[in-house]
C-alpha positions, 0 to 999 in steps of 0.5 A: 201811740198816743196819749190818753189825756191831752194836757191844754187849759181844760185840763189845767183848770180840771187840775186847778179844781181837782188840787182845790177841792181834794188837796187844799185845806185851810186851817192851823197846820205845822208843816214838813219844814217845822213852819206853821201854816193856815195852807195845808196841800197833799197832793196824794189825793189828786197824784194817786188817783187814776185820772189825776196822775194822768193829768199831773204827769202829762202836766209834769211830762210838757215841762221835763227839758227835752233832754232829760233822760229820766225823771226822779224824786224824793219817796214818798210824795214823788214815787207816783210823779215819777211813774205818772211821767215815765208812764206818760212819755212811753204812751208817747213814745218818748225814752224816759226811765224813773227813780226813786230817791231814797231818804236814807241809803239803803240798810241792806245789799248794796245800800243804794240811794237810787231805784230804778233803772240808773242811766249812764253817769253824767245824763240829765235827769229832771226832779220832780216834786208834789209840794215845794215850801222851802225845797229842802226834799226836793235839795235832798234829791239833787244833791244824792243825783248829783253825789252819783254823777247825774246833771240836774238843772230843773225841778218841776213841782204840783204846788210852790206854796211860794215861800222861798223855794224857789230862791232855794233852787236859784241858789243851787243852779236849778229851776223851780217849774211848778205848774201851780202857786198856793195863791192859785190853788187857794184862791180856786178853793175859795171860788170852789166854796162860794 
């Protein structure tokens, strides 16, 4: 079984153009971090389309640690990402599960923070994120996974806004891998508008 999409330089350029056209806006915005910015990136129009998710998933799969047994992320932005990467892995016959980290423990039943097929304690999990600004959402997911007994060494994001997320990750002993930097996306959007 092979993946229907190959992630190469052409696919990277295609994904960058889609992010610039469908996910990026310039104006005055208040971000989830509370910061004000003239740049806004909402990857959901791309990550929730079949072809966009295929591009993102294969790109993220290429960046996974070879020993990772699962991908995880904080709901809602990471929901399509973890599912898409697990599917892309299945298409190339790589065992990989997807976990969703709740923003708060479930208020009923088991009170679980994590949803999905839980690997054994001590397993290596990679966290996926759509956009990293300060790293707060990713760090919350990492904290819950580590509290549950898992090892997390890497966070993979579609876009790094270049506003301190990488520094925050490094302080938490994490490597931040970004498919794109905000400067690349904004430059591509500017070129497309000409």
